[in-house]
C-alpha positions in Angstrom: 0.0 0.0 0.0 1.3 3.5 -0.8 2.0 5.3 2.4 0.6 8.5 1.2 -2.7 6.9 0.3 -2.9 5.1 3.6 -2.4 8.4 5.5 -5.0 10.2 3.4 -7.5 7.4 3.9 -6.9 7.6 7.7 -7.5 11.3 7.5 -10.7 10.8 5.7 -12.0 8.2 8.2 -11.1 10.5 11.1 -13.1 13.2 9.4 -16.0 10.8 8.9 -15.9 10.2 12.7 -15.9 13.9 13.4 -12.3 14.1 14.7 -10.6 17.4 15.4 -9.4 19.2 12.2 -5.9 19.4 13.9 -5.8 15.7 14.2 -6.9 15.2 10.6 -4.3 17.7 9.4 -1.5 15.8 11.0 -2.2 12.8 8.7 -2.4 15.1 5.6 0.9 16.7 6.5 2.6 13.3 6.8 1.1 12.3 3.5 2.7 15.3 1.8 6.0 14.2 3.2 5.5 10.6 2.3 4.9 11.6 -1.3 8.7 12.3 -1.7 9.9 9.0 -0.1 11.8 6.6 -2.3 10.1 3.2 -3.1 10.6 0.4 -0.6 10.4 -0.2 3.1 10.9 2.8 5.4 11.9 2.2 9.0 9.6 3.8 11.6 12.4 5.3 13.5 13.8 6.9 10.4 10.3 8.2 9.4 10.0 10.1 12.8 13.0 12.2 11.7 11.0 13.6 8.8 9.4 17.0 9.3 5.8 16.8 10.3 5.9 13.0 11.0 5.2 11.8 14.5 5.2 8.3 16.1 1.7 7.3 14.9 2.1 8.5 11.3 5.6 7.0 11.2 4.2 3.6 12.1 1.6 4.0 9.3 4.4 4.8 6.8 6.6 1.9 8.0 3.8 -0.7 7.7 2.4 0.6 4.4 5.9 0.8 2.8 6.5 -2.8 3.8 3.4 -3.9 1.9 1.0 -4.3 4.9 -2.3 -2.6 5.7 -1.4 -0.3 8.6 -3.1 -1.5 11.9 -4.5 2.0 12.6 -6.2 2.1 9.2 -7.5 -1.5 9.6 -9.1 -0.5 12.9 -10.7 2.6 11.5 -12.1 0.7 8.5 -13.6 -1.9 10.8 -15.2 0.8 13.0 -16.6 3.0 10.3 -18.0 0.3 8.0 -19.1 0.2 4.4 -20.7 3.7 4.3 -17.4 5.3 5.1 -15.7 3.1 2.5 -18.2 4.3 -0.1 -17.4 7.9 0.9 -13.7 7.3 0.4 -14.4 5.8 -3.0 -16.3 9.0 -3.9 -13.5 11.2 -2.6 -11.0 9.2 -4.6 -13.1 9.9 -7.8 -12.5 13.6 -7.5 -11.2 15.2 -10.7 -11.0 18.8 -9.6 -12.1 21.8 -7.5 -14.2 24.7 -8.6 -13.3 27.2 -5.9 -9.6 28.1 -5.2 -8.0 31.5 -4.4 -4.5 32.9 -5.0 -2.5 35.9 -3.7 -4.1 37.9 -6.5 -7.0 38.4 -4.1 -7.2 37.2 -0.5 -5.2 33.9 -0.9 -1.8 33.5 0.5 0.0 31.7 -2.3 1.0 32.4 -5.9 -1.1 30.9 -8.7 1.6 28.4 -9.7 1.9 27.1 -6.2 -1.9 26.5 -5.9 -1.9 24.7 -9.3 1.1 22.5 -8.4 -0.5 21.5 -5.1 -3.7 20.6 -6.8 -1.8 18.5 -9.4 0.1 16.8 -6.6 -3.1 15.7 -5.0 -4.1 14.0 -8.3 -6.5 16.6 -9.6 -6.9 16.8 -13.4 -8.2 20.3 -13.3 -8.7 23.2 -10.8 -10.5 26.5 -11.2 -8.8 29.7 -10.1 -11.6 31.8 -8.6 -10.2 35.0 -7.1 -12.7 37.6 -5.9 -14.5 40.2 -8.0 -13.9 44.0 -7.7 -16.7 44.9 -5.2 -15.0 42.9 -2.5 -12.3 45.4 -1.8 -11.4 43.9 1.6 -10.3 40.8 -0.3 -8.5 42.8 -3.0 -11.0 41.7 -5.6 -9.9 41.8 -9.3 -10.8 44.8 -11.4 -11.5 44.0 -15.1 -8.0 45.0 -16.0 -6.4 42.8 -13.3 -8.6 39.9 -14.3 -7.5 40.3 -18.0 -3.9 40.1 -16.8 -4.6 37.0 -14.8 -6.1 35.3 -17.8 -2.8 35.8 -19.6 -0.9 34.4 -16.5 -3.0 31.3 -16.5 -2.6 30.8 -20.2 1.2 31.0 -19.9 1.2 28.6 -16.9 -0.9 26.1 -18.9 1.4 26.4 -21.9 4.4 25.5 -19.8 2.8 22.6 -17.8 3.0 18.9 -18.4 0.0 17.1 -19.8 -2.6 15.7 -17.4 -3.6 18.8 -15.5 -5.1 22.1 -16.5 -5.7 25.3 -14.5 -9.1 26.7 -15.5 -10.0 30.4 -15.5 -12.7 31.5 -13.2 -13.9 34.0 -10.6 -15.9 34.1 -7.3 -18.2 36.8 -8.4 -20.2 38.8 -5.9 -24.0 38.6 -6.2 -25.1 42.3 -6.0 -28.2 43.3 -4.2 -30.3 43.3 -7.3 -29.0 39.8 -8.3 -26.7 41.0 -11.0 -23.0 40.0 -11.1 -20.0 42.1 -10.1 -17.9 41.8 -13.3 -18.1 42.8 -16.9 -20.2 40.4 -19.1 -17.5 40.1 -21.8 -15.0 38.9 -19.2 -17.5 36.4 -17.7 -18.0 35.0 -21.2 -14.2 34.3 -21.4 -14.0 32.3 -18.1 -14.2 28.6 -17.8 -16.3 28.5 -14.6 -18.1 31.2 -12.6 -18.9 30.8 -9.0 -21.4 33.4 -7.7 -21.6 34.1 -3.9 -23.3 36.6 -1.6 -20.8 38.5 0.6 -22.8 41.6 1.6 -26.0 42.3 3.6 -26.2 38.6 4.6 -28.8 39.5 7.2 -31.3 40.8 4.7 -35.0 39.8 5.0 -35.8 36.5 3.3 -37.8 37.9 0.4 -35.1 40.2 -1.0 -32.4 37.6 -0.3 -34.4 35.0 -2.2 -35.0 37.2 -5.2 -31.3 38.1 -5.2 -30.2 34.5 -5.2 -32.8 33.3 -7.7 -31.8 36.0 -10.2 -28.1 35.1 -9.9 -28.5 31.3 -10.3 -30.7 31.9 -13.4 -28.0 34.0 -15.0 -26.5 32.0 -17.9 -23.0 33.1 -16.8 -23.3 31.4 -13.4 -22.2 27.8 -13.0 -22.0 27.3 -9.2 -23.8 29.0 -6.3 -21.1 29.5 -3.7 -21.5 28.9 0.1 -25.3 29.6 -0.1 -26.0 30.5 3.5 -22.9 32.5 4.3 -22.7 31.0 7.7 -19.6 30.8 9.9 -19.7 28.0 12.5 -16.4 28.6 14.4 -15.3 31.3 16.7 -17.8 34.1 17.2 -19.6 32.7 14.2 -22.2 34.2 11.9 -25.8 33.0 11.5 -26.9 31.7 8.1 -28.8 34.0 5.9 -32.5 33.6 5.5 -34.1 32.8 2.2 -36.7 30.5 0.6 -34.5 27.4 0.1 -37.1 25.6 -1.8 -37.3 28.4 -4.4 -33.6 28.9 -4.7 -32.8 25.2 -5.1 -35.7 24.8 -7.6 -34.1 27.6 -9.6 -30.7 25.9 -9.4 -32.1 22.6 -10.6 -34.1 24.3 -13.4 -31.1 26.4 -14.6 -28.5 23.6 -14.1 -26.6 25.7 -11.7 -24.6 23.5 -9.2 -24.9 24.1 -5.5 -21.5 24.3 -3.7 -20.7 22.0 -0.9 -18.1 24.3 0.7 -15.5 22.4 2.7 -13.9 25.1 4.7 -14.1 24.0 8.4 -15.6 27.3 9.5 -18.3 27.1 6.8 -19.4 23.6 5.9 -22.1 25.2 3.9 -24.9 24.3 3.2 -25.9 22.8 6.6 -27.1 19.2 6.5 -30.8 20.0 6.3 -30.3 22.3 3.3 -27.9 19.9 1.6 -30.5 17.2 1.8 -33.2 19.6 0.6 -31.0 20.6 -2.4 -30.4 16.9 -3.2 -34.1 16.2 -3.1 -34.7 19.1 -5.5 -32.5 17.4 -8.1 -29.6 19.9 -7.9 -26.1 19.3 -9.2 -23.2 19.9 -6.7 -19.6 21.1 -6.6 -17.5 19.8 -3.7 -15.2 22.8 -3.3 -12.4 23.6 -0.8 -12.6 27.5 -1.1 -8.8 27.0 -0.5 -6.7 30.1 0.2 -3.4 28.1 0.7 -2.1 24.8 -0.8 -2.6 22.7 2.4 -6.3 23.7 2.4 -6.9 21.7 -0.7 -7.0 18.6 1.6 -10.4 19.8 2.9 -12.2 18.5 -0.1 -12.6 15.0 1.4 -14.9 16.3 4.2 -17.3 17.5 1.5 -17.4 14.1 -0.2 -18.2 12.5 3.2 -21.2 14.9 3.5 -22.2 14.1 -0.1 -22.1 10.4 0.6 -24.4 10.9 3.6 -26.8 12.9 1.4 -27.0 10.0 -1.1 -25.1 11.7 -3.9 -23.0 10.0 -6.5 -20.7 11.0 -9.3 -23.6 11.7 -11.7 -24.6 14.7 -9.4 -21.1 15.9 -8.4 -19.4 18.0 -11.1 -16.1 17.9 -9.3 -15.8 14.2 -10.2 -16.3 14.9 -13.9 -13.5 14.8 -16.4 -12.6 18.1 -18.0 -14.4 17.3 -21.3 -17.7 16.7 -19.5 -17.3 19.8 -17.3 -16.7 22.0 -20.4 -19.7 20.4 -22.1 -21.8 21.2 -19.1 -20.7 24.8 -18.8 -21.3 25.3 -22.5 -17.9 27.2 -22.7 -15.7 24.9 -24.8 -12.1 26.1 -25.0 
């Protein structure tokens, strides 16, 4: 068994059981290190000398590299059962991520670093979705800056090896009237558009519903981002109020995917709305909303939630190959 795969699988099963994000992160960190190990057995004592590897993760590396199923993994698999195994299979089917930020807006890493990290995880495509201009606190992209970013992405793709493509995109603010915060000609040029509400999240339900329905019906919009805007950690933020039945019906009718946002402080939509959107027939995008390379690991938690909601690859656009994704968006490149 590949040590990195064993460590990632343990991280997923710990997430499935609701373990602390810090505990989960330790296994992802060790998996990143294990990726660079040479083939063949690795002694546990030697593994503990690697940065980010402790006694537990070192034992996993040693057992997996020797061809055995690590004892820790075997115990977790026995305890979590077939439902968790199905969730892991779904996570392993992931092809890409529709919501990733760079240091061009409020991310902390260069575009190339985010693309390299996504490729290292096995993604075949990832969408760069920095913020739109109205979100000045996040250094949103003006039309001119977005045009320059498109050239940067084109150059990066031209110099990359086959098997991975960074797609152009944006996380576009949904304005109060439901319109989008970017020029239409630029939206036409993008591979994927994620539309999100970032302002006046405590509006009354009627105007918020109208705002969201108008946006998801816009032919430029592919994904409705973090639909409730909630924050569930720290001081928190309550979820916005809207007619979920109307919004999800509009998404299903327009073919706009609902995002399953994997950020630990968001986990948006909440479970009741996730199941409601699934019953409405919506498509979904399991997205990390990553602002740093290590945050791309969060995606597996979204696939765990998707499994519990009864969703399969037919409904999850982030498991689709690039050709199918482009056919769906109607923007062939």
